[in-house]
Steps between C-alpha positions, in 0.01 A plus 500: 500500500281604208416819675858590512546465131171652407278380216665337197405566147334774304247738663291747317211726620167374432299731267142516596392597160578139387193365667294796622305747286672836440266766619507866450251734665339200647413328166688299236791719378421497122133583561572779742760660275296467187196651658695782667674595171169486309317708754791760504493531123108532493524750781756730340298489171179575684676775704603660173180470319229529775669644814610404839155372634470237247868388544420462880211268402746277317695477833189388664449242235867385541460474871169288481644252254832478698302421800309239309830336396626511855181336623535216246855440577423492880208259415709276268861559408462319171159646400619604156625140412160363613314767306694430184458122544122552550480716180683243304265223634770291636447564861219247583632210298848542655349469857227256432559172687470160325 
C-alpha cells in the first residue's frame, strides 16, 4: 500500500559538498584557484618583461606544484588540516592516548 502512495514527507537532493571535499583540477578548490591565478599573473608579467620562454617556465612550475597538490590530496584528503594542526603543535596532544 505504501508503494502506491509513494514516499511521505519532504525530500531534497543530497549535496555531496556537505561531507566531501570540493576539488578542482584534482586538488582542494581554494588552493587550486589561488595557485592558478597567481601563476597566470606572474606568467603575464614575466611574458611582458622577459619573453615567452620565461613565461613557459612559469607554466612548468605551475604544473609541478599542481601535481604535488594532486598527489597530496590523493594520499590524504585532509592533508592541509593535518599540516596546519602540526604547525600549530596541536596534532600530537590531540591524538595522544591516555
